[in-house]
C-alpha positions as CSV (number, residue, x, y, z in Angstrom):
1,M,0.1,9.2,27.4
2,I,-1.5,8.4,24.1
3,S,-4.3,10.9,25.0
4,L,-1.7,13.7,25.2
5,V,-0.4,12.7,21.8
6,C,-3.9,12.7,20.4
7,L,-4.6,16.1,22.0
8,F,-1.4,17.6,20.4
9,L,-2.2,16.0,17.0
10,G,-5.8,17.1,17.1
11,A,-5.0,20.7,17.9
12,A,-2.1,21.0,15.4
13,G,-4.1,19.3,12.7
14,V,-7.1,21.7,13.2
15,L,-5.0,24.8,13.2
16,V,-3.2,23.8,10.0
17,G,-6.1,22.3,8.1
18,H,-9.2,24.3,9.2
19,P,-8.8,27.2,6.7
20,F,-8.7,24.7,3.8
21,D,-11.9,23.0,5.2
22,T,-13.7,26.3,5.4
23,V,-12.9,27.0,1.8
24,K,-14.0,23.5,0.8
25,V,-17.4,23.9,2.6
26,G,-17.9,27.4,1.0
27,V,-17.2,26.0,-2.4
28,C,-19.3,22.8,-2.0
29,V,-22.4,24.3,-0.5
30,P,-24.5,26.2,-3.1
31,S,-25.7,29.8,-2.5
32,S,-22.9,30.5,-0.2
33,V,-20.6,33.5,-1.0
34,V,-17.9,34.5,1.4
35,Y,-17.3,38.2,1.1
36,S,-14.8,38.6,3.9
37,C,-11.2,37.8,3.1
38,E,-10.0,38.3,6.7
39,M,-7.8,35.5,7.9
40,L,-9.9,35.0,11.0
41,G,-12.9,34.3,8.8
42,L,-11.2,31.1,7.7
43,Y,-11.3,29.8,11.3
44,K,-15.1,30.0,11.7
45,G,-16.3,26.8,13.4
46,I,-12.9,25.8,14.7
47,G,-14.2,25.2,18.2
48,S,-16.0,22.0,17.3
49,P,-13.2,20.1,15.6
50,M,-10.7,21.4,18.2
51,M,-12.8,19.7,20.9
52,G,-13.7,16.6,18.9
53,L,-10.6,15.6,17.1
54,T,-8.7,14.7,20.3
55,F,-11.4,12.1,21.1
56,I,-11.7,11.0,17.5
57,N,-7.9,10.3,17.2
58,A,-8.0,8.4,20.4
59,I,-10.9,6.3,19.3
60,V,-9.6,5.6,15.8
61,F,-6.1,4.4,16.8
62,G,-7.4,2.7,19.9
63,V,-10.2,0.8,18.1
64,Q,-8.0,0.0,15.1
65,G,-5.2,-1.5,17.4
66,N,-7.7,-3.6,19.4
67,A,-9.4,-4.8,16.3
68,M,-6.1,-5.9,14.8
69,R,-5.3,-7.9,18.0
70,K,-8.7,-9.5,17.8
71,L,-8.3,-10.4,14.1
72,G,-4.9,-11.9,14.9
73,R,-3.1,-11.9,11.6
74,D,-1.6,-8.7,10.2
75,T,-2.9,-8.8,6.6
76,P,-4.0,-6.1,4.2
77,L,-7.6,-7.3,4.5
78,N,-7.5,-7.2,8.3
79,Q,-5.9,-3.7,8.2
80,F,-8.9,-2.6,6.1
81,L,-11.5,-4.2,8.4
82,A,-9.9,-2.8,11.5
83,G,-9.7,0.7,10.0
84,A,-13.3,0.4,8.8
85,S,-14.5,-0.6,12.3
86,A,-12.7,2.4,13.8
87,G,-14.2,4.7,11.2
88,A,-17.7,3.5,12.0
89,I,-17.4,3.8,15.8
90,Q,-15.9,7.3,15.7
91,C,-19.0,8.6,13.8
92,V,-20.7,9.0,17.1
93,I,-18.5,12.0,17.8
94,C,-17.6,12.9,14.2
95,C,-21.2,13.5,13.0
96,P,-22.3,16.1,15.6
97,M,-18.9,17.7,15.5
98,E,-19.0,18.2,11.7
99,L,-22.6,19.4,11.9
100,A,-21.7,22.1,14.4
101,K,-18.6,23.0,12.3
102,T,-20.5,23.2,9.1
103,R,-23.3,25.3,10.6
104,M,-20.8,27.7,12.1
105,Q,-18.8,28.0,8.9
106,M,-22.0,28.8,6.9
107,Q,-23.2,31.3,9.5
108,G,-23.3,34.8,7.8
109,T,-22.2,33.6,4.4
110,G,-23.8,35.3,1.5
111,E,-23.9,38.6,3.5
112,K,-21.4,41.4,3.6
113,K,-22.1,41.8,7.3
114,S,-24.3,39.5,9.3
115,K,-26.8,41.5,11.4
116,K,-27.3,38.8,14.0
117,K,-25.6,35.5,14.6
118,M,-27.7,32.5,15.2
119,Y,-25.0,30.6,17.1
120,K,-22.5,32.0,19.6
121,N,-20.1,29.1,19.3
122,S,-20.0,25.4,18.4
123,L,-21.4,24.2,21.7
124,D,-24.2,26.7,21.6
125,C,-25.0,25.5,18.1
126,L,-25.4,21.9,19.2
127,V,-27.4,22.9,22.3
128,R,-29.8,24.9,20.1
129,I,-30.2,22.1,17.6
130,Y,-30.8,19.6,20.4
131,K,-33.5,21.8,22.0
132,K,-35.3,22.2,18.7
133,E,-34.8,18.7,17.1
134,G,-33.5,16.4,19.8
135,I,-31.0,13.6,19.4
136,R,-32.0,13.1,15.8
137,G,-31.2,16.8,15.1
138,I,-27.6,16.7,16.4
139,N,-27.1,13.4,14.4
140,H,-28.3,15.0,11.2
141,G,-26.2,13.5,8.4
142,M,-25.2,10.4,10.3
143,V,-26.0,8.0,7.4
144,T,-23.8,9.9,5.0
145,T,-21.1,10.2,7.6
146,L,-21.1,6.4,8.1
147,I,-21.0,5.8,4.4
148,R,-18.0,8.1,4.1
149,E,-16.1,7.2,7.3
150,T,-16.4,3.4,7.3
151,P,-14.7,2.6,4.0
152,G,-12.7,5.8,4.2
153,F,-10.8,4.7,7.3
154,G,-10.4,1.2,5.9
155,V,-8.6,2.7,2.9
156,Y,-6.7,5.0,5.3
157,F,-5.1,2.2,7.3
158,L,-4.8,-0.2,4.3
159,T,-2.8,2.4,2.3
160,Y,-0.5,3.2,5.2
161,D,0.2,-0.5,5.8
162,V,1.0,-1.2,2.2
163,L,3.2,1.9,1.7
164,T,5.2,1.4,4.9
165,R,5.8,-2.2,4.0
166,S,6.8,-1.4,0.4
167,L,9.0,1.5,1.5
168,G,10.7,-0.6,4.2
169,C,10.1,1.7,7.1
170,E,12.5,0.0,9.6
171,P,13.8,1.6,12.8
172,E,17.4,1.4,11.7
173,D,16.6,3.2,8.3
174,P,18.0,6.7,8.3
175,Y,15.2,7.8,6.0
176,M,12.4,6.3,8.2
177,I,10.8,9.5,9.2
178,P,10.5,11.0,5.7
179,K,9.1,7.6,4.6
180,L,6.5,7.6,7.4
181,L,5.5,11.2,6.5
182,F,5.1,10.3,2.9
183,A,3.1,7.1,3.7
184,G,0.8,9.1,6.2
185,G,0.2,11.9,3.7
186,M,-0.6,9.6,0.9
187,S,-2.9,7.6,3.1
188,G,-4.9,10.7,3.9
189,I,-5.2,11.6,0.2
190,A,-6.2,8.0,-0.7
191,S,-8.9,8.0,2.0
192,W,-10.4,11.3,0.8
193,L,-10.3,10.3,-2.9
194,S,-12.2,7.0,-2.1
195,T,-15.2,8.7,-0.5
196,Y,-15.1,12.4,-1.5
197,P,-18.4,12.5,-3.4
198,V,-20.2,11.3,-0.3
199,D,-18.5,14.1,1.7
200,V,-20.0,16.7,-0.7
201,I,-23.5,15.3,-0.2
202,K,-22.9,15.2,3.6
203,S,-21.8,18.8,3.7
204,R,-24.8,20.0,1.7
205,L,-27.2,18.0,3.9
206,Q,-25.7,19.3,7.1
207,A,-25.7,22.9,5.9
208,D,-29.3,22.6,4.6
209,G,-31.7,24.8,6.6
210,V,-29.1,27.3,7.9
211,G,-31.0,30.1,6.3
212,G,-34.4,28.8,7.5
213,V,-35.3,27.0,4.2
214,N,-34.7,23.3,3.5
215,Q,-33.7,22.5,-0.1
216,Y,-33.4,18.7,0.2
217,N,-35.7,15.9,1.3
218,G,-33.0,13.4,1.8
219,I,-29.8,11.9,0.4
220,M,-31.2,10.8,-3.0
221,D,-33.0,14.2,-3.5
222,C,-29.7,16.0,-2.7
223,I,-27.9,13.9,-5.3
224,R,-30.6,14.4,-7.9
225,Q,-30.7,18.2,-7.4
226,S,-27.0,18.6,-7.3
227,L,-26.5,16.6,-10.5
228,K,-29.3,18.4,-12.3
229,K,-28.0,21.9,-11.5
230,E,-24.2,21.4,-11.6
231,G,-23.5,18.1,-13.4
232,W,-21.1,15.4,-12.3
233,R,-18.3,17.9,-11.5
234,V,-20.3,18.7,-8.3
235,F,-18.7,15.7,-6.7
236,T,-15.2,17.1,-7.0
237,C,-15.9,20.7,-5.8
238,G,-13.5,21.7,-3.1
239,L,-11.4,18.6,-3.7
240,T,-8.1,20.6,-4.2
241,S,-8.3,22.4,-0.9
242,T,-9.2,19.1,0.8
243,L,-6.2,17.3,-0.6
244,L,-3.9,20.2,0.3
245,R,-5.1,19.9,3.8
246,A,-5.0,16.1,3.9
247,F,-1.3,15.5,3.1
248,P,0.4,17.5,5.9
249,V,-2.2,16.8,8.5
250,N,-2.2,13.0,8.0
251,A,1.5,12.8,7.4
252,T,2.1,14.4,10.8
253,T,-0.6,12.3,12.5
254,F,0.6,8.9,11.3
255,A,4.3,9.6,11.7
256,T,3.9,10.9,15.3
257,V,1.7,8.0,16.4
258,T,4.0,5.4,14.8
259,L,7.1,6.9,16.4
260,F,5.4,7.1,19.7
261,L,4.3,3.5,19.6
262,M,7.8,2.4,18.6
263,Y,9.2,4.4,21.5
264,M,6.8,2.8,24.0
265,R,7.5,-0.7,22.5
266,D,11.3,-0.2,22.9
267,R,10.8,0.9,26.5
268,E,8.8,-2.2,27.3
269,E,11.4,-4.4,25.7
270,C,14.2,-2.7,27.7
271,S,12.3,-3.2,30.9
272,I,11.8,-6.9,30.1
273,Q,15.5,-7.4,29.3
274,D,16.5,-5.6,32.5
275,S,14.4,-8.1,34.5
276,E,15.6,-11.2,32.8
277,P,19.1,-11.5,34.4
278,Q,17.5,-11.8,37.9
279,S,15.6,-14.9,36.9
280,V,18.7,-16.4,35.2
281,Q,20.8,-15.9,38.3
282,L,18.5,-18.1,40.3
283,Q,19.5,-21.2,38.2
284,P,23.1,-20.5,37.0
285,L,24.0,-24.1,36.5
286,Q,21.0,-25.1,34.5
287,P,22.1,-26.2,31.0
288,Q,20.8,-24.4,27.9
289,T,18.0,-25.9,25.9
290,Q,18.8,-26.5,22.3
291,P,19.0,-23.1,20.7
292,S,19.8,-24.5,17.3
293,S,16.3,-25.9,16.9
294,M,14.7,-22.4,16.8
């Protein structure tokens, strides 16, 4: 059941947010000019996140929940640690997915009309990269992805926990859903703000070599060149479109998952309560144990 929820969230989130991501990549990666203003052009590379985000959502919320159970106490620190562990593990899917997405988004940029497309689709992109460079090739940008996702998801779940507690998101609250939406949206914004400079470098490294020429020799070289050519503002390029995407997508994601888990928990409690009278009827004359001591 949770897989169906993740499928719905992944698809809805990609459809709403992908155009903003395409704009962000186009702004952040140098020497890329998008001449076409057609709406469909903003959905270039959508296949990869459409396939990957279902699994990513399932991994993130599954790992975070299991990590919290292992840690035992529900504290802000444990929320951060559980979120960070989820962020690190999902990089196995996230890195190749974003590599294919970025390469597809950059394909044909800087040209009024691309004569020949290098990749047919996101899957073809990954297959071609694998044939040419192997496992290392499809995991290009893994280090920067880990640096971004590990603390980013820690901040993500920590912010949501703090906001839902401070806002008092209780089931009987008539304003619970708006509060959940606000907490989820702000969690997404906080997560991106905490690691956005790393995302800029990751996007540049993953887009490097699309035109056949490699500009950077590694992470530090990319940072040096970017700072030298564009100054410190380079680390905020495309931030506006990212934040515009982050709020609605993460508001919907967190609110839906939270409401679904509350619904499943209520169903479990109802089934337990329905089964309790049967056991009580077996010993109707047994005296009650001291309830006042609880």
